[in-house]
C-alpha positions in Angstrom: 9.3 23.0 -4.0 7.4 26.0 -5.5 9.0 25.4 -8.9 8.1 21.7 -8.8 4.5 22.7 -7.8 4.2 25.0 -10.8 5.6 22.5 -13.3 3.5 19.6 -12.0 0.4 21.8 -12.0 1.0 23.0 -15.6 1.4 19.4 -16.8 -1.7 18.3 -15.0 -3.8 21.2 -16.3 -2.6 20.5 -19.9 -3.6 16.8 -19.6 -6.9 17.6 -18.0 -7.7 20.4 -20.6 -6.9 18.0 -23.4 -9.0 15.2 -22.0 -12.0 17.6 -21.4 -11.7 18.9 -25.0 -11.4 15.5 -26.5 -14.4 14.2 -24.5 -16.4 17.2 -25.5 -15.8 16.5 -29.2 -16.1 12.7 -28.9 -19.0 11.1 -30.7 -19.8 9.1 -27.5 -20.1 11.0 -24.2 -17.5 9.8 -21.7 -15.2 8.2 -24.3 -12.2 9.9 -22.8 -13.5 10.9 -19.4 -14.4 7.4 -18.3 -10.9 5.8 -18.9 -9.2 8.9 -17.3 -11.6 8.7 -14.4 -10.8 5.0 -13.9 -7.1 5.7 -13.8 -7.5 8.5 -11.2 -9.9 6.4 -9.1 -7.5 3.4 -9.1 -4.5 5.5 -8.2 -6.4 7.4 -5.5 -7.8 4.1 -4.1 -4.2 2.7 -3.6 -3.2 5.9 -1.8 -6.3 5.9 0.4 -5.8 2.2 1.4 -2.2 3.0 2.3 -3.4 5.8 4.6 -5.9 3.4 6.3 -3.2 0.7 6.5 -1.0 3.0 8.4 -3.6 3.0 11.2 -3.9 -0.8 11.0 -7.2 -0.6 9.1 -7.2 -3.4 6.6 -9.4 -3.1 3.5 -10.5 -5.6 0.9 -8.4 -4.3 -2.0 -10.5 -6.0 -4.7 -13.7 -4.6 -3.4 -12.2 -1.1 -3.1 -10.7 -1.1 -6.6 -13.6 -2.8 -8.2 -16.3 -0.9 -6.3 -14.9 2.5 -7.0 -14.6 1.7 -10.7 -18.1 0.2 -10.7 -19.6 3.4 -9.2 -18.0 5.4 -11.9 -19.2 2.9 -14.5 -22.7 3.1 -12.9 -22.8 6.8 -14.0 -21.5 6.1 -17.5 -23.2 2.9 -18.7 -26.8 4.4 -18.6 -25.5 7.3 -20.7 -23.7 4.9 -23.1 -26.8 2.7 -23.4 -29.1 5.7 -24.2 -26.5 7.0 -26.7 -26.3 3.7 -28.5 -30.0 3.3 -28.5 -30.3 6.9 -29.7 -32.9 7.8 -27.0 -33.2 10.7 -24.7 -30.3 11.5 -22.3 -30.8 9.8 -18.9 -32.2 11.9 -16.0 -30.7 12.5 -12.6 -33.1 10.0 -11.2 -32.0 7.2 -13.5 -28.3 7.9 -12.8 -29.0 8.1 -9.1 -30.8 4.7 -9.1 -27.9 3.2 -11.1 -25.4 4.6 -8.6 -27.4 3.4 -5.6 -27.6 -0.1 -7.1 -23.8 -0.1 -7.6 -23.3 1.0 -4.0 -25.5 -1.8 -2.7 -23.4 -4.3 -4.8 -20.3 -2.9 -3.3 -21.7 -3.2 0.2 -22.7 -6.8 -0.5 -19.3 -7.6 -1.9 -17.7 -6.2 1.2 -19.8 -8.4 3.5 -19.2 -11.4 1.3 -15.4 -10.8 1.3 -15.3 -10.4 5.1 -17.4 -13.5 5.6 -15.0 -15.6 3.4 -12.0 -14.3 5.4 -13.6 -14.6 8.9 -11.6 -16.8 11.3 -12.0 -15.2 14.7 -13.6 -12.2 16.4 -11.8 -8.8 16.5 -11.2 -7.6 12.9 -14.2 -8.2 10.8 -16.1 -5.0 11.6 -12.9 -2.9 11.2 -12.2 -4.4 7.8 -15.9 -4.0 6.7 -16.0 -0.4 7.9 -12.7 0.6 6.3 -13.7 -1.0 3.0 -17.1 0.7 2.8 -15.6 4.0 3.9 -13.0 3.8 1.0 -15.8 3.1 -1.5 -18.1 5.9 -0.2 -15.4 8.5 0.3 -13.8 8.0 -3.1 -16.0 6.1 -5.4 -19.4 7.6 -4.5 -18.2 11.2 -4.4 -16.2 10.8 -7.7 -19.4 9.5 -9.3 -20.9 13.0 -8.8 -18.1 14.4 -11.0 -19.2 11.9 -13.7 -22.9 12.9 -13.3 -22.0 16.5 -13.7 -20.4 15.6 -17.0 -23.2 13.4 -18.3 -26.2 15.3 -17.1 -25.3 18.9 -17.8 -22.3 18.5 -20.2 -18.7 19.4 -19.9 -19.5 22.9 -18.9 -20.7 21.7 -15.5 -17.6 19.7 -14.8 -15.2 22.4 -16.1 -17.0 25.0 -13.9 -16.5 22.8 -10.8 -12.8 22.3 -11.5 -12.2 25.9 -12.4 -13.9 27.2 -9.2 -12.4 24.7 -6.8 -8.8 24.8 -8.2 -8.9 28.6 -8.3 -9.9 28.5 -4.6 -7.0 26.1 -3.8 -4.6 28.5 -5.6 -6.0 31.5 -3.8 -5.7 29.7 -0.4 -2.1 28.8 -1.2 -1.0 32.2 -2.5 -2.7 34.4 0.1 -1.7 32.0 2.9 1.9 32.1 1.8 1.9 35.9 1.5 0.0 37.2 4.5 -1.2 34.1 6.4 -0.7 34.5 10.1 -3.6 33.1 12.0 -3.9 29.3 12.0 -7.3 27.6 11.6 -6.3 24.2 12.9 -2.7 24.1 13.9 -2.7 20.4 14.7 -4.9 19.1 11.9 -3.5 21.3 9.1 -0.7 23.7 10.2 -0.5 25.4 6.8 -4.1 26.5 6.8 -4.8 30.1 7.8 -7.8 32.3 8.1 -6.2 34.7 5.6 -5.8 31.8 3.2 -9.4 30.8 3.7 -10.6 34.2 2.8 -8.3 34.2 -0.2 -9.8 30.8 -1.2 -13.4 32.1 -1.1 -12.5 35.3 -3.0 -10.7 33.3 -5.7 -13.6 30.7 -5.8 -16.0 33.6 -6.2 -13.8 34.9 -9.0 -14.0 31.4 -10.5 -17.8 31.6 -10.4 -17.7 35.0 -12.2 -15.4 33.6 -14.9 -17.7 30.7 -15.3 -20.5 33.2 -15.8 -18.5 34.9 -18.5 -17.3 31.7 -20.3 -19.8 29.0 -19.3 -23.1 30.6 -18.7 -23.8 31.3 -22.4 -23.3 27.6 -23.1 -25.6 26.7 -20.1 -28.4 28.9 -21.5 -28.6 30.9 -18.3 -30.5 34.2 -18.0 -27.5 36.5 -18.3 -29.4 39.5 -17.0 -29.7 38.0 -13.5 -27.4 35.0 -13.3 -24.1 36.7 -12.4 -24.8 36.8 -8.7 -25.9 33.2 -8.8 -22.6 32.1 -10.4 -20.6 34.0 -7.8 -22.7 32.3 -5.0 -22.1 29.0 -6.8 -18.3 29.8 -6.6 -18.4 30.6 -2.9 -20.4 27.5 -2.0 -18.0 25.3 -3.9 -15.1 27.1 -2.4 -16.4 26.3 1.1 -17.0 22.7 0.1 -13.5 22.5 -1.3 -11.9 23.8 1.9 -13.8 21.2 3.9 -12.7 18.5 1.5 -9.1 19.5 1.8 -9.4 19.5 5.6 -11.1 16.1 5.5 -8.1 14.5 3.7 -5.8 16.3 6.1 -7.5 14.5 8.9 -6.7 11.2 7.2 -3.1 12.1 6.6 -2.4 13.5 10.0 -3.9 10.4 11.6 -1.7 8.3 9.5 1.3 10.6 10.3 2.2 11.4 6.7 2.4 14.7 4.9 1.1 13.6 1.5 -0.9 10.7 0.2 2.1 9.8 -2.0 5.2 11.5 -3.4 5.0 10.7 -7.1 3.9 14.2 -8.0 6.6 16.6 -6.9 5.2 19.6 -5.1 1.7 18.3 -5.2 1.8 15.0 -3.5 -0.5 12.2 -4.8 -3.6 11.8 -6.8 -5.7 11.9 -3.6 -4.1 15.3 -2.7 -5.3 16.6 -6.0 -8.8 15.2 -5.8 -9.5 15.9 -2.1 -11.1 19.3 -2.6 -13.1 18.2 -5.6 -14.5 15.1 -4.0 -16.7 16.9 -1.4 -17.4 19.8 -3.7 -18.8 17.7 -6.4 -22.0 16.8 -4.6 -22.5 20.5 -3.8 -22.1 21.4 -7.4 -24.5 18.6 -8.4 -27.1 20.0 -6.0 -26.6 23.6 -7.4 -27.1 22.4 -11.0 -30.1 20.2 -10.2 -32.0 23.0 -8.3 -31.2 25.4 -11.1 -29.0 27.8 -9.3 -26.8 28.4 -12.3 -29.3 27.8 -15.1 -32.9 28.4 -15.8 
């Protein structure tokens, strides 16, 4: 299992690194990120709906797939429009308004779909709630990944991935080596306090590495920003741990170990994205308030 985990991780890292590099060099921002994001969102949506279905929570598949892609598109189309018109880059406010409008469209589509299928009392609210949850949990949070890319450049997205995935690796490595005290034995038996400390240390290390590699590109004040980047890493590490536990809750309630089994040693796409989904809004907040740049 460990060998498969290493091989799968290496392949994914290579694909992700290539996509980030190509998108950074692309003449149009998001030219490679948007298609890759759509693929990831669609695959993760299918896995999430399977988890909900295991608890007899039916969703409107068309709304979930379309809504999650629409939310990602809502973060990209304003950028594409401004790029084609050769005007200034969109602001966080304009992207936020676009995302909010897409979310309202998704909510309206969910209501409309449930109305069209309504036959008798008892299931409409569950279907509506499950559909909206799938869109908010996956599509809305993933849109923050896109906004990091489009508002502050690839450096913001790469720093998030570096910090969170180093935290995941630290939790796994330290937990396997010295983990003894369980955090939540029922919810996530593999999580230990020792692994959590390792995750925060490695996430802080990711923040420091981001300071060395990414801060110069972000035009940060290098004389005082190192501590900020380490704090940035710890905050994202905490959010990543919470995101991992959040998906564990969904999996345990559905009585499954992984969201799918097509990635040996890693599980499914949702298992890979879980820690990033809830860390992305925290990273967005850190960048917008200027924690890691002047």
